[in-house]
Each structure stands twice: as structure tokens, then as C-alpha cells.
VOLOPA-268395 format. One record per residue (C-alpha): x, y, z; residue number from 1. Coordinates in steps of 0.5 Angstrom, whole numbers, plus 500, padded with zeros to 3 digits. Example, Ala and Ser with C-alpha at 12.3 -4.5 7.8 and 13.67 -1.06 7.14 Angstrom:
! residues 2
+-----+-----+-----+-----+
:   X :   Y :   Z :  nr :
+-----+-----+-----+-----+
: 525 : 491 : 516 :   1 :
: 527 : 498 : 514 :   2 :
+-----+-----+-----+-----+
This chain:
! residues 464
+-----+-----+-----+-----+
:   X :   Y :   Z :  nr :
+-----+-----+-----+-----+
: 170 : 783 : 774 :   1 :
: 169 : 776 : 771 :   2 :
: 164 : 774 : 776 :   3 :
: 155 : 777 : 775 :   4 :
: 150 : 777 : 780 :   5 :
: 144 : 774 : 778 :   6 :
: 137 : 773 : 782 :   7 :
: 133 : 767 : 783 :   8 :
: 128 : 764 : 788 :   9 :
: 131 : 761 : 795 :  10 :
: 127 : 755 : 795 :  11 :
: 130 : 753 : 787 :  12 :
: 134 : 748 : 789 :  13 :
: 137 : 746 : 782 :  14 :
: 142 : 741 : 786 :  15 :
: 137 : 737 : 787 :  16 :
: 133 : 737 : 781 :  17 :
: 141 : 735 : 777 :  18 :
: 142 : 730 : 782 :  19 :
: 136 : 726 : 782 :  20 :
: 135 : 727 : 774 :  21 :
: 142 : 728 : 771 :  22 :
: 141 : 731 : 764 :  23 :
: 146 : 728 : 758 :  24 :
: 149 : 733 : 757 :  25 :
: 154 : 738 : 760 :  26 :
: 150 : 743 : 763 :  27 :
: 151 : 749 : 766 :  28 :
: 148 : 751 : 773 :  29 :
: 150 : 759 : 771 :  30 :
: 146 : 759 : 765 :  31 :
: 140 : 756 : 768 :  32 :
: 141 : 761 : 774 :  33 :
: 141 : 766 : 769 :  34 :
: 135 : 764 : 765 :  35 :
: 131 : 764 : 771 :  36 :
: 135 : 771 : 773 :  37 :
: 132 : 774 : 767 :  38 :
: 126 : 772 : 767 :  39 :
: 125 : 775 : 774 :  40 :
: 127 : 781 : 772 :  41 :
: 123 : 781 : 766 :  42 :
: 117 : 779 : 770 :  43 :
: 119 : 785 : 775 :  44 :
: 117 : 790 : 769 :  45 :
: 110 : 787 : 769 :  46 :
: 108 : 789 : 774 :  47 :
: 106 : 797 : 773 :  48 :
: 100 : 797 : 778 :  49 :
: 096 : 796 : 783 :  50 :
: 092 : 790 : 781 :  51 :
: 100 : 786 : 782 :  52 :
: 101 : 788 : 789 :  53 :
: 099 : 780 : 791 :  54 :
: 104 : 775 : 791 :  55 :
: 101 : 770 : 786 :  56 :
: 099 : 775 : 781 :  57 :
: 105 : 779 : 781 :  58 :
: 108 : 772 : 779 :  59 :
: 103 : 770 : 774 :  60 :
: 107 : 773 : 767 :  61 :
: 109 : 768 : 761 :  62 :
: 116 : 772 : 759 :  63 :
: 118 : 772 : 752 :  64 :
: 125 : 769 : 750 :  65 :
: 127 : 770 : 744 :  66 :
: 131 : 764 : 741 :  67 :
: 136 : 767 : 737 :  68 :
: 138 : 772 : 743 :  69 :
: 138 : 765 : 748 :  70 :
: 143 : 761 : 743 :  71 :
: 147 : 769 : 742 :  72 :
: 148 : 769 : 749 :  73 :
: 150 : 761 : 750 :  74 :
: 151 : 756 : 744 :  75 :
: 147 : 751 : 747 :  76 :
: 141 : 754 : 750 :  77 :
: 137 : 749 : 746 :  78 :
: 138 : 744 : 751 :  79 :
: 139 : 747 : 757 :  80 :
: 132 : 751 : 756 :  81 :
: 129 : 743 : 755 :  82 :
: 132 : 740 : 760 :  83 :
: 128 : 745 : 765 :  84 :
: 122 : 744 : 761 :  85 :
: 123 : 736 : 761 :  86 :
: 117 : 734 : 766 :  87 :
: 120 : 729 : 771 :  88 :
: 116 : 724 : 775 :  89 :
: 114 : 727 : 781 :  90 :
: 119 : 734 : 781 :  91 :
: 114 : 738 : 775 :  92 :
: 117 : 743 : 770 :  93 :
: 122 : 749 : 772 :  94 :
: 119 : 752 : 767 :  95 :
: 112 : 752 : 763 :  96 :
: 113 : 755 : 756 :  97 :
: 107 : 757 : 750 :  98 :
: 110 : 756 : 743 :  99 :
: 113 : 760 : 739 : 100 :
: 107 : 762 : 733 : 101 :
: 108 : 768 : 728 : 102 :
: 110 : 775 : 731 : 103 :
: 112 : 772 : 738 : 104 :
: 117 : 768 : 740 : 105 :
: 117 : 762 : 745 : 106 :
: 114 : 765 : 752 : 107 :
: 117 : 761 : 759 : 108 :
: 113 : 762 : 766 : 109 :
: 116 : 759 : 772 : 110 :
: 111 : 757 : 777 : 111 :
: 109 : 758 : 784 : 112 :
: 112 : 751 : 787 : 113 :
: 119 : 754 : 785 : 114 :
: 117 : 761 : 787 : 115 :
: 117 : 758 : 795 : 116 :
: 115 : 764 : 799 : 117 :
: 117 : 769 : 795 : 118 :
: 124 : 770 : 798 : 119 :
: 130 : 771 : 793 : 120 :
: 137 : 771 : 794 : 121 :
: 143 : 773 : 789 : 122 :
: 148 : 768 : 787 : 123 :
: 154 : 769 : 784 : 124 :
: 156 : 766 : 776 : 125 :
: 163 : 766 : 774 : 126 :
: 163 : 762 : 767 : 127 :
: 168 : 767 : 763 : 128 :
: 164 : 766 : 757 : 129 :
: 158 : 768 : 759 : 130 :
: 159 : 773 : 764 : 131 :
: 163 : 776 : 759 : 132 :
: 157 : 777 : 754 : 133 :
: 153 : 778 : 759 : 134 :
: 156 : 783 : 761 : 135 :
: 156 : 787 : 754 : 136 :
: 149 : 786 : 754 : 137 :
: 148 : 790 : 760 : 138 :
: 153 : 795 : 759 : 139 :
: 150 : 800 : 763 : 140 :
: 147 : 807 : 759 : 141 :
: 150 : 814 : 759 : 142 :
: 145 : 818 : 756 : 143 :
: 150 : 823 : 751 : 144 :
: 146 : 829 : 754 : 145 :
: 149 : 826 : 761 : 146 :
: 157 : 827 : 759 : 147 :
: 155 : 833 : 755 : 148 :
: 152 : 837 : 761 : 149 :
: 153 : 834 : 767 : 150 :
: 159 : 828 : 766 : 151 :
: 163 : 832 : 773 : 152 :
: 157 : 826 : 776 : 153 :
: 160 : 819 : 772 : 154 :
: 166 : 819 : 776 : 155 :
: 163 : 819 : 784 : 156 :
: 159 : 812 : 781 : 157 :
: 167 : 808 : 783 : 158 :
: 166 : 800 : 784 : 159 :
: 172 : 800 : 788 : 160 :
: 169 : 805 : 793 : 161 :
: 162 : 802 : 793 : 162 :
: 160 : 797 : 797 : 163 :
: 153 : 794 : 798 : 164 :
: 152 : 789 : 802 : 165 :
: 147 : 785 : 798 : 166 :
: 145 : 780 : 803 : 167 :
: 142 : 784 : 808 : 168 :
: 139 : 789 : 803 : 169 :
: 135 : 783 : 800 : 170 :
: 133 : 781 : 807 : 171 :
: 131 : 788 : 809 : 172 :
: 126 : 788 : 803 : 173 :
: 123 : 781 : 805 : 174 :
: 121 : 783 : 811 : 175 :
: 118 : 789 : 808 : 176 :
: 115 : 785 : 803 : 177 :
: 112 : 781 : 810 : 178 :
: 109 : 788 : 813 : 179 :
: 106 : 791 : 806 : 180 :
: 104 : 785 : 802 : 181 :
: 107 : 789 : 796 : 182 :
: 111 : 783 : 792 : 183 :
: 111 : 788 : 786 : 184 :
: 115 : 793 : 790 : 185 :
: 120 : 787 : 793 : 186 :
: 121 : 785 : 785 : 187 :
: 122 : 792 : 783 : 188 :
: 127 : 793 : 788 : 189 :
: 131 : 786 : 789 : 190 :
: 133 : 788 : 781 : 191 :
: 136 : 794 : 783 : 192 :
: 140 : 791 : 788 : 193 :
: 142 : 786 : 784 : 194 :
: 144 : 791 : 779 : 195 :
: 148 : 796 : 784 : 196 :
: 151 : 789 : 786 : 197 :
: 152 : 789 : 778 : 198 :
: 155 : 796 : 778 : 199 :
: 151 : 797 : 772 : 200 :
: 150 : 804 : 774 : 201 :
: 146 : 809 : 768 : 202 :
: 145 : 815 : 768 : 203 :
: 139 : 818 : 764 : 204 :
: 137 : 826 : 763 : 205 :
: 133 : 830 : 759 : 206 :
: 134 : 837 : 760 : 207 :
: 127 : 838 : 756 : 208 :
: 123 : 834 : 761 : 209 :
: 124 : 833 : 768 : 210 :
: 131 : 835 : 768 : 211 :
: 133 : 831 : 773 : 212 :
: 139 : 826 : 773 : 213 :
: 136 : 819 : 774 : 214 :
: 142 : 814 : 776 : 215 :
: 143 : 807 : 780 : 216 :
: 142 : 811 : 786 : 217 :
: 136 : 815 : 784 : 218 :
: 130 : 810 : 785 : 219 :
: 135 : 805 : 790 : 220 :
: 130 : 803 : 795 : 221 :
: 131 : 807 : 801 : 222 :
: 130 : 802 : 805 : 223 :
: 137 : 798 : 803 : 224 :
: 141 : 805 : 804 : 225 :
: 143 : 803 : 810 : 226 :
: 147 : 797 : 808 : 227 :
: 151 : 802 : 802 : 228 :
: 158 : 804 : 804 : 229 :
: 163 : 809 : 800 : 230 :
: 170 : 810 : 802 : 231 :
: 168 : 804 : 808 : 232 :
: 163 : 810 : 811 : 233 :
: 156 : 810 : 811 : 234 :
: 151 : 814 : 806 : 235 :
: 148 : 821 : 809 : 236 :
: 143 : 825 : 805 : 237 :
: 142 : 833 : 806 : 238 :
: 134 : 833 : 803 : 239 :
: 130 : 839 : 801 : 240 :
: 124 : 840 : 806 : 241 :
: 118 : 840 : 801 : 242 :
: 122 : 841 : 795 : 243 :
: 116 : 842 : 790 : 244 :
: 112 : 847 : 794 : 245 :
: 118 : 851 : 796 : 246 :
: 120 : 851 : 788 : 247 :
: 113 : 853 : 786 : 248 :
: 114 : 859 : 791 : 249 :
: 120 : 861 : 789 : 250 :
: 117 : 862 : 782 : 251 :
: 111 : 865 : 784 : 252 :
: 115 : 870 : 788 : 253 :
: 120 : 873 : 783 : 254 :
: 119 : 880 : 781 : 255 :
: 115 : 880 : 776 : 256 :
: 119 : 885 : 772 : 257 :
: 124 : 881 : 773 : 258 :
: 121 : 874 : 773 : 259 :
: 122 : 873 : 765 : 260 :
: 129 : 874 : 764 : 261 :
: 131 : 870 : 771 : 262 :
: 128 : 864 : 769 : 263 :
: 130 : 864 : 762 : 264 :
: 137 : 864 : 764 : 265 :
: 135 : 858 : 770 : 266 :
: 130 : 855 : 765 : 267 :
: 134 : 854 : 758 : 268 :
: 130 : 848 : 755 : 269 :
: 123 : 851 : 756 : 270 :
: 123 : 857 : 752 : 271 :
: 116 : 854 : 750 : 272 :
: 113 : 853 : 756 : 273 :
: 116 : 859 : 760 : 274 :
: 112 : 864 : 755 : 275 :
: 106 : 859 : 756 : 276 :
: 107 : 861 : 763 : 277 :
: 108 : 867 : 763 : 278 :
: 102 : 868 : 759 : 279 :
: 098 : 865 : 764 : 280 :
: 100 : 868 : 770 : 281 :
: 098 : 875 : 767 : 282 :
: 091 : 873 : 766 : 283 :
: 091 : 871 : 773 : 284 :
: 095 : 875 : 777 : 285 :
: 095 : 871 : 784 : 286 :
: 095 : 876 : 790 : 287 :
: 101 : 878 : 793 : 288 :
: 098 : 876 : 800 : 289 :
: 096 : 870 : 797 : 290 :
: 103 : 869 : 795 : 291 :
: 106 : 871 : 801 : 292 :
: 101 : 866 : 805 : 293 :
: 104 : 860 : 801 : 294 :
: 111 : 862 : 801 : 295 :
: 110 : 863 : 809 : 296 :
: 107 : 856 : 810 : 297 :
: 113 : 853 : 806 : 298 :
: 119 : 857 : 809 : 299 :
: 116 : 855 : 816 : 300 :
: 114 : 847 : 814 : 301 :
: 107 : 847 : 815 : 302 :
: 104 : 847 : 808 : 303 :
: 102 : 840 : 809 : 304 :
: 100 : 840 : 816 : 305 :
: 095 : 847 : 813 : 306 :
: 091 : 842 : 809 : 307 :
: 091 : 834 : 814 : 308 :
: 085 : 836 : 817 : 309 :
: 081 : 838 : 810 : 310 :
: 084 : 832 : 807 : 311 :
: 081 : 828 : 813 : 312 :
: 075 : 831 : 812 : 313 :
: 074 : 829 : 805 : 314 :
: 070 : 823 : 803 : 315 :
: 076 : 819 : 800 : 316 :
: 080 : 820 : 806 : 317 :
: 079 : 812 : 808 : 318 :
: 080 : 808 : 802 : 319 :
: 086 : 813 : 799 : 320 :
: 090 : 812 : 805 : 321 :
: 087 : 805 : 807 : 322 :
: 090 : 804 : 800 : 323 :
: 097 : 808 : 801 : 324 :
: 098 : 803 : 808 : 325 :
: 094 : 797 : 807 : 326 :
: 089 : 799 : 813 : 327 :
: 086 : 804 : 816 : 328 :
: 088 : 810 : 819 : 329 :
: 089 : 810 : 827 : 330 :
: 091 : 816 : 829 : 331 :
: 097 : 817 : 827 : 332 :
: 100 : 824 : 825 : 333 :
: 107 : 822 : 821 : 334 :
: 102 : 818 : 817 : 335 :
: 097 : 823 : 816 : 336 :
: 103 : 827 : 814 : 337 :
: 106 : 823 : 809 : 338 :
: 098 : 821 : 806 : 339 :
: 097 : 829 : 806 : 340 :
: 104 : 830 : 802 : 341 :
: 103 : 824 : 797 : 342 :
: 096 : 826 : 796 : 343 :
: 097 : 835 : 795 : 344 :
: 103 : 833 : 790 : 345 :
: 099 : 828 : 786 : 346 :
: 093 : 833 : 786 : 347 :
: 099 : 839 : 783 : 348 :
: 101 : 835 : 777 : 349 :
: 094 : 831 : 776 : 350 :
: 091 : 832 : 770 : 351 :
: 085 : 838 : 771 : 352 :
: 079 : 833 : 772 : 353 :
: 083 : 828 : 777 : 354 :
: 084 : 829 : 785 : 355 :
: 077 : 834 : 785 : 356 :
: 076 : 833 : 792 : 357 :
: 083 : 836 : 794 : 358 :
: 083 : 841 : 789 : 359 :
: 077 : 844 : 792 : 360 :
: 081 : 844 : 798 : 361 :
: 086 : 848 : 796 : 362 :
: 082 : 854 : 791 : 363 :
: 080 : 854 : 799 : 364 :
: 086 : 857 : 801 : 365 :
: 089 : 859 : 794 : 366 :
: 084 : 861 : 789 : 367 :
: 088 : 865 : 785 : 368 :
: 094 : 860 : 785 : 369 :
: 090 : 854 : 785 : 370 :
: 087 : 858 : 778 : 371 :
: 093 : 860 : 775 : 372 :
: 096 : 852 : 776 : 373 :
: 089 : 850 : 773 : 374 :
: 088 : 854 : 767 : 375 :
: 096 : 853 : 766 : 376 :
: 096 : 844 : 765 : 377 :
: 090 : 848 : 760 : 378 :
: 094 : 851 : 756 : 379 :
: 095 : 848 : 749 : 380 :
: 102 : 846 : 747 : 381 :
: 104 : 845 : 739 : 382 :
: 106 : 837 : 738 : 383 :
: 103 : 835 : 745 : 384 :
: 096 : 831 : 746 : 385 :
: 091 : 834 : 750 : 386 :
: 092 : 828 : 755 : 387 :
: 099 : 830 : 756 : 388 :
: 098 : 838 : 757 : 389 :
: 098 : 837 : 765 : 390 :
: 105 : 834 : 765 : 391 :
: 108 : 840 : 763 : 392 :
: 107 : 844 : 770 : 393 :
: 112 : 838 : 774 : 394 :
: 117 : 839 : 768 : 395 :
: 117 : 847 : 770 : 396 :
: 118 : 846 : 777 : 397 :
: 123 : 839 : 777 : 398 :
: 127 : 844 : 772 : 399 :
: 127 : 849 : 777 : 400 :
: 129 : 843 : 782 : 401 :
: 135 : 841 : 778 : 402 :
: 138 : 847 : 775 : 403 :
: 140 : 848 : 783 : 404 :
: 141 : 842 : 785 : 405 :
: 146 : 840 : 779 : 406 :
: 148 : 846 : 776 : 407 :
: 149 : 851 : 782 : 408 :
: 150 : 847 : 789 : 409 :
: 153 : 840 : 786 : 410 :
: 157 : 843 : 781 : 411 :
: 159 : 848 : 786 : 412 :
: 162 : 842 : 790 : 413 :
: 165 : 839 : 785 : 414 :
: 169 : 844 : 783 : 415 :
: 170 : 848 : 790 : 416 :
: 173 : 841 : 792 : 417 :
: 176 : 837 : 786 : 418 :
: 172 : 831 : 788 : 419 :
: 175 : 831 : 794 : 420 :
: 167 : 831 : 797 : 421 :
: 165 : 825 : 793 : 422 :
: 156 : 826 : 793 : 423 :
: 150 : 823 : 789 : 424 :
: 144 : 827 : 786 : 425 :
: 138 : 824 : 789 : 426 :
: 133 : 829 : 786 : 427 :
: 132 : 835 : 792 : 428 :
: 137 : 832 : 796 : 429 :
: 145 : 831 : 795 : 430 :
: 147 : 824 : 798 : 431 :
: 154 : 824 : 801 : 432 :
: 159 : 821 : 807 : 433 :
: 158 : 821 : 813 : 434 :
: 164 : 826 : 815 : 435 :
: 161 : 830 : 809 : 436 :
: 155 : 832 : 812 : 437 :
: 155 : 838 : 816 : 438 :
: 160 : 842 : 812 : 439 :
: 155 : 840 : 805 : 440 :
: 149 : 842 : 809 : 441 :
: 152 : 849 : 811 : 442 :
: 154 : 849 : 803 : 443 :
: 148 : 848 : 800 : 444 :
: 145 : 852 : 805 : 445 :
: 149 : 858 : 804 : 446 :
: 148 : 857 : 796 : 447 :
: 141 : 858 : 797 : 448 :
: 142 : 865 : 801 : 449 :
: 147 : 868 : 795 : 450 :
: 142 : 865 : 790 : 451 :
: 135 : 867 : 792 : 452 :
: 136 : 871 : 799 : 453 :
: 133 : 864 : 803 : 454 :
: 134 : 858 : 804 : 455 :
: 128 : 852 : 804 : 456 :
: 128 : 848 : 810 : 457 :
: 133 : 842 : 811 : 458 :
: 133 : 835 : 813 : 459 :
: 139 : 831 : 814 : 460 :
: 139 : 823 : 815 : 461 :
: 145 : 818 : 817 : 462 :
: 143 : 811 : 814 : 463 :
: 146 : 806 : 819 : 464 :
+-----+-----+-----+-----+
């Protein structure tokens, strides 16, 4: 593939600059666009907190680019960067620059004027030598753990079968930015669109932490999925409803006499975590009634509805809801459910000192289960700082989820249909072709019944 897509502002208009101020050397438009795209990609990695949602703040970063790296990618990089930095009368600089100093490379900043209203577009570059070097630098990373344990998932990422209408996806993302005002999110999602368009199919898997398989589609923006097709078909998904509470209820409901043996098979990389969990459970001993009530709420898909009224009455509700949706609560039940779900799951995985109001509500309904979770998050782990201990609870549940979704369901579909049903794992759901949706749904349901005796609620969706 002797082409590569780069992301630049729609209002950049490099051609106007070149026509008004022709350079005195042979300039590569492809390299200029690539360099600016790299700045944008790095800017998207800088915006890691809510303070960067605003457009002006999100783009206000100087990005380091070492001269040696620039030169290794393109021989005349300095001439190109100097041209973009040059301050032509009435036109200004395309780049601002912070000079080199010991311990720090040159850094660059694309002025707000050239961002325009913030809308981005993909431009195809095709200069052979440049494309070859860029592709080599951006070669997809595939963890050895994926090749060792989940190699069967790699082959489904076939660029001949995956098609993405990137222009429409970017347009949809920009419209969403217009509604939310979250430019940092728009930037990150636009970069994901670019990466997938460039067939950058990376795979990351750490069975000792969350146990989840992270791929090019794991964080791909949901609103962009309607523009993905596989073998010419729309993408569909089978999703586990309330996945985390479901696996928590499964964990709690296992018979005490066989729990350790069962979990040792299902969590082979978490011997230490499992050992501490069993100790804590023996000390707290949640009541059978509590566990049954919790599981019933999950299986009836009523868990978040149970907590909605109580979460609405909390002191932090108004500010929390506005922070999530950008406006005050107007009575929308679906939005309230989304809010409750997010706060509930955040509470489960947060440090014991956080989400105190939500914890108090949970304690009111399920005191022993709350006590067990809190105590487990406080358990000392060798080599784990106190500030990181709480993460072991999420690892425990995510590894259970991954055991069923990856090692049982995905592997069985792969073996049974001999790759005739392509699929992608997305943590607690499977993405498949539209024509395979009903068959995969039924198979997932049957596997859960066979493995544990009951199945979670599952939903289906076709992205059109």
C-alpha cells in the first residue's frame, strides 16, 4: 500500500501559502502535511483531563520533535520546517517554535488561525520514500502475549475485507463535537479514524492485569461504527448487559466448597489476587440472601434502576450530571440510567476513599458485599503501592470477563466455524457481520448456559 493518510485542519490551505510565497527549494507537500499531522496526533495524547475539553485549551500545546528524528524520516526536513516557520507578511507563521535547549528538543505549535473552526480532514500522501519510512515507524505493535495466547484473533483484521468510510466518520465526529463541546474527545477519535484507515492494527494483551484484548477497534468511536463494513456488510454486535455486575454476582454465587478450584482454572494468572480474595471473603462472609438479591437484580436487568432514585437524591448529583452531559438533568430516564451506571461502576473500581456518597447508598442495600469489596481493595499486595491496591478488584472481574469472552466464546466460535464467521472482541461484546448476528447471539447464550447454568442479559445492535 503506497499511500498513507494524515490528519490536518480543513482550513490549513497550504496551497495558498505556496502560491503567494513560493519556496526557493523543491518542497514536498506530503512531508509538510505529515509533519503537521504528527503534531496533531501528539496534541491528542496531551489532553488527558477535563480541563482540555475546550477547543482553545485542547490545541495549546508545544510538541517536541527532535531534529535527528525529523532528518531520518525526510532528508530535507529542516528546509521544510524553516519554511513553515517563516513569518511572511500578512500570512504569519504556520508553525511557532521553541528553540532547542539542553535536555529538550525543538518543539512546535500550530497557531489557532490555521486550525480554523477545528474541523479536520484526511489527506492522502503518496511520496514513495516518505510513505515507506512512515509505515515502518508506525508499524502496528502486536504483543508477544497475543501471539502466544490469542493468535487466532489477529487474522480477522484483514484490510481486504475491512472498509471504512473515513470522511463520513470524521464528519459525524465533528457534529458530535458541536453538540458536546469536547474538542479533546474529537481529536482522539479523529486519530483513531486515521489509524484504522492506515490499517494500523495493533494488539495489546496483559493477562496479569485486566486480561482484556485491546485492538484497533477496542476504543474506536462508537458513532463511527456505522461507517465500518466487513465483506460489504454492516457491523453488528452482541453485548453483555451489566457485564461487570454480572461477573461480580457470578463470583459471589459460586459454592464456597468449590470456589477456589473453579476460579484457579478461570484465573490462571491471578494466583495472588485470588488467594487474597478468598481470605477476605472468608472473613466478611456475605449473606446468601444479599448475594441472591444482587444476582436477581443483575439477571433481571434491574440493577441500575434500583439505584437511580437514590443517586438522584445525592448532593453531588446536579454537578455530576452536568459534568457528564454538559447540562442539567431534564428528566430523561435513559440519560439518568447512563449516569447511574457510570457512577456505580466508578464506585466499584475507585479507591475506598472515593465516591463516598455512592458507597453509602450501596452499603444501605448490600452492606456485606460492600464490606467485602472495600476490604479487598485495602489488602496489601507485595510490590504494589497503597495507591494502586484498589485496581486489583477491577483486574479480578475483568479477567473473569475475558476468560469467558476470549478463551471460551471467541475461541469456540473460531474453532467451530473454521474462520467462516469473522468477529472482533470488544471486551464484553462480540462484533460480527450483520448476517451472523442471530447465530452468534444464540451460540453465546448456549455457551453461558452450558458453562455456568444461566446466561446474562444480552443486547444486539446493527450499526447503520
